[in-house]
C-alpha positions as CSV (number, residue, x, y, z in Angstrom):
1,M,162.2,-8.2,124.1
2,T,164.9,-5.4,125.0
3,V,164.2,-4.3,128.7
4,L,164.4,-0.5,129.7
5,L,164.1,1.2,133.0
6,A,164.3,5.0,133.0
7,L,163.6,7.6,135.7
8,D,162.9,11.6,135.3
9,S,163.0,13.9,138.8
10,S,163.1,16.9,136.8
11,T,159.9,18.5,138.1
12,E,158.3,18.8,141.9
13,S,156.5,14.9,140.6
14,M,158.9,11.9,140.0
15,A,158.2,9.7,137.1
16,L,159.9,5.9,136.5
17,A,158.8,3.8,134.2
18,L,160.3,0.1,133.0
19,T,159.3,-1.7,129.9
20,G,159.4,-4.9,128.9
21,P,159.0,-9.1,127.9
22,Q,155.9,-9.1,129.8
23,G,154.2,-4.8,129.8
24,R,154.8,-2.2,131.2
25,W,154.9,-0.8,134.9
26,F,154.7,2.6,135.9
27,F,155.3,5.0,138.6
28,E,154.4,8.5,140.0
29,D,154.5,10.5,142.7
30,E,155.6,13.3,144.8
31,G,159.3,14.1,144.3
32,G,161.6,17.6,144.5
33,A,163.4,17.6,147.8
34,K,162.0,14.0,148.3
35,A,163.4,11.9,145.3
36,S,167.2,11.9,146.2
37,E,165.9,8.9,148.8
38,R,163.3,7.6,147.2
39,L,164.3,7.2,143.7
40,L,166.4,3.5,144.4
41,P,163.5,2.4,146.4
42,E,161.1,2.6,144.2
43,L,163.0,1.8,140.9
44,M,163.8,-1.2,143.1
45,A,160.5,-2.4,143.6
46,L,158.9,-1.2,140.7
47,L,161.7,-4.7,139.0
48,A,160.2,-6.5,141.6
49,R,156.8,-6.2,141.2
50,A,157.7,-7.0,137.2
51,G,159.9,-10.4,138.4
52,L,163.2,-8.7,136.5
53,A,166.2,-7.9,138.1
54,L,168.8,-4.9,137.8
55,A,170.8,-7.3,135.9
56,D,167.3,-8.5,133.1
57,V,167.5,-4.4,132.1
58,D,169.5,-3.8,128.5
59,A,170.1,-0.1,129.2
60,I,168.3,2.5,132.1
61,G,167.6,6.3,131.0
62,F,167.1,9.1,133.2
63,G,165.4,12.8,132.4
64,R,168.2,14.8,131.4
65,G,167.1,18.2,131.7
66,P,166.5,21.1,131.8
67,G,164.9,21.3,135.5
68,A,165.7,21.7,139.2
69,F,168.8,22.0,139.4
70,T,168.7,18.8,142.2
71,G,166.0,16.5,140.9
72,L,168.6,16.2,137.2
73,R,171.7,15.3,139.3
74,T,169.7,12.9,141.5
75,A,167.9,11.2,138.2
76,C,171.8,11.2,136.8
77,A,173.7,9.9,140.3
78,V,171.3,7.2,140.0
79,A,171.2,6.3,136.8
80,Q,175.1,6.1,136.5
81,G,175.3,4.8,139.8
82,L,173.1,1.6,139.1
83,A,174.6,1.0,135.3
84,F,178.4,1.3,136.3
85,G,176.5,-1.6,139.0
86,A,175.2,-3.7,136.4
87,D,177.9,-2.3,134.1
88,K,174.5,-0.9,131.4
89,P,174.9,1.6,129.5
90,V,172.6,4.8,129.8
91,L,169.9,7.1,127.4
92,A,169.6,10.1,128.6
93,L,166.1,11.9,128.1
94,D,164.8,15.1,126.1
95,S,163.0,16.0,129.5
96,L,161.1,19.4,128.2
97,M,160.7,16.5,125.0
98,L,159.0,14.0,127.9
99,V,156.5,17.1,127.5
100,A,155.4,16.6,124.5
101,E,155.2,13.1,124.2
102,D,152.5,13.5,126.9
103,A,151.0,16.1,125.0
104,R,151.6,13.6,122.0
105,Q,149.3,11.1,123.9
106,Q,146.5,13.3,125.4
107,A,145.9,14.8,121.9
108,E,143.0,13.7,120.2
109,T,143.9,14.4,116.7
110,S,148.0,13.8,115.8
111,L,150.2,16.3,117.2
112,D,153.3,16.9,114.9
113,D,155.0,19.9,115.9
114,C,154.7,21.3,119.8
115,W,156.5,24.2,121.7
116,V,156.6,23.1,125.2
117,A,157.4,26.0,127.5
118,M,157.4,24.7,131.6
119,D,157.8,27.2,134.5
120,A,162.2,27.6,135.8
121,R,161.3,29.5,138.7
122,M,162.6,32.6,139.3
123,G,160.5,34.4,136.5
124,E,161.9,32.0,133.5
125,I,161.0,29.3,131.8
126,Y,162.9,26.3,129.9
127,A,161.3,26.0,126.4
128,A,161.8,24.3,123.8
129,A,160.3,22.6,120.0
130,Y,159.6,19.9,119.0
131,H,158.6,17.3,115.8
132,H,157.5,14.5,115.7
133,D,158.3,12.8,112.6
134,G,155.0,9.8,112.9
135,R,158.5,7.6,114.3
136,C,160.1,9.7,117.1
137,W,160.5,13.5,118.5
138,Q,162.9,15.3,116.5
139,T,164.5,18.8,118.4
140,R,163.4,22.1,116.2
141,R,164.8,24.8,118.7
142,E,167.4,22.9,121.6
143,P,166.0,24.0,125.4
144,A,166.6,27.1,126.8
145,L,166.0,29.9,129.3
146,Y,163.5,32.3,128.1
147,A,162.1,35.5,130.4
148,P,158.8,35.6,129.0
149,A,159.5,38.8,126.9
150,A,161.6,37.0,125.4
151,L,159.8,33.8,124.9
152,L,156.3,35.8,123.5
153,A,158.9,37.6,121.0
154,R,160.3,34.6,119.8
155,W,156.5,33.4,119.2
156,A,155.4,36.5,117.8
157,A,158.1,35.4,114.7
158,E,157.6,31.8,115.2
159,P,153.7,31.1,115.9
160,P,153.0,27.8,118.0
161,V,151.1,25.6,116.6
162,A,150.5,23.6,120.0
163,L,151.4,24.6,123.6
164,C,152.4,22.5,126.3
165,G,153.9,22.9,129.8
166,S,153.1,23.9,133.1
167,A,154.7,28.0,132.5
168,L,151.0,27.7,130.6
169,A,149.6,28.1,134.0
170,V,151.8,30.0,136.1
171,F,152.3,33.4,133.7
172,P,149.8,34.9,132.9
173,E,151.9,36.6,130.2
174,L,151.1,33.6,127.6
175,A,147.9,33.3,127.8
176,E,147.0,34.3,124.8
177,A,149.9,32.7,122.5
178,A,148.0,29.7,124.2
179,A,144.6,30.9,123.3
180,R,146.3,31.1,119.2
181,A,147.6,28.6,119.6
182,R,145.3,25.0,117.9
183,S,146.1,23.6,121.1
184,A,147.6,23.7,124.6
185,W,147.7,21.5,127.5
186,P,149.2,23.2,130.8
187,A,149.3,20.0,133.0
188,T,150.7,16.3,131.8
189,R,148.8,13.2,132.0
190,S,151.7,10.6,133.4
191,R,155.5,12.0,133.0
192,A,155.9,8.1,133.2
193,E,153.7,6.7,130.3
194,A,155.7,9.5,128.3
195,L,159.3,8.9,129.7
196,A,158.4,4.9,129.0
197,V,157.9,5.8,124.7
198,L,161.6,8.4,124.8
199,A,163.6,5.0,126.2
200,E,162.6,3.0,123.7
201,A,163.3,5.7,121.5
202,A,166.6,6.5,122.3
203,W,167.4,2.3,121.9
204,A,166.1,2.2,119.0
205,A,167.9,4.8,117.9
206,G,170.7,3.4,119.1
207,E,171.6,6.4,121.8
208,R,173.4,4.7,124.4
209,L,176.2,6.2,126.2
210,D,178.3,4.6,128.8
211,A,177.9,5.7,132.4
212,A,180.8,7.9,132.8
213,Q,179.0,10.0,129.8
214,A,175.8,10.5,131.8
215,M,175.3,14.9,132.5
216,P,172.4,16.4,133.7
217,L,172.0,19.4,131.1
218,Y,171.6,22.9,132.7
219,V,170.5,26.0,130.5
220,R,171.0,28.0,133.8
221,D,174.0,29.5,135.0
222,K,172.7,30.9,138.5
223,V,170.2,27.9,140.1
224,A,169.4,30.2,143.6
225,L,168.9,33.9,144.5
226,T,171.1,35.5,147.2
227,T,170.3,36.8,150.2
228,E,170.3,40.3,149.1
229,E,167.9,39.7,146.2
230,R,165.4,37.7,148.0
231,Q,165.3,40.5,150.7
232,A,164.2,42.5,147.5
233,A,162.2,41.0,145.9
234,R,160.8,40.5,149.3
235,A,161.0,43.8,149.5
236,T,158.9,44.6,145.8
237,P,155.1,45.9,146.4
């Protein structure tokens, strides 16, 4: 059986997944600024729990984004370094699709179509639409950065069947759209379990990349406010 190691630090939480001949192993904890120092030790600990070595791994998956700038760079760098060292391919995984897969696992009935909306900070939202064909997820709308009003306008033209993601709990203006949808999941249950499913699907689809091709997916050009912008925001009542 194929052995796959996968990691994601695109949000404030860190998710690790390992699938092998004896089963699946998961790790989830606080990420953010701690991810850069904890990812590698926790990955090695996960392999040790499974009685496996890095040499046993067939591919290394990583959450490519969109998401937190530093978290994406950290996940990509760790996956790339391990892949180079072990001479293994990488699997670049859509971090928003991960949220859709988690919603599918939470759903009491089948979930075929889903919009993901994640809080991107700075008053904006990362969003994408996906369709599950019974075997794996397909992208209907590529991940993009939206202002809330722009996303609502798109949803007015394309009413979502189901919605999921942290933006549903952060942006009150999305509440009406969530109420109209058949189902809504503002929180994930297990990012690590969803990560394992995506890694297995990417491997089965032959989506392996050379480690040198590993790249984060950035959909925001500007990752921080200037000092003047922060001061202006604080001064706004």
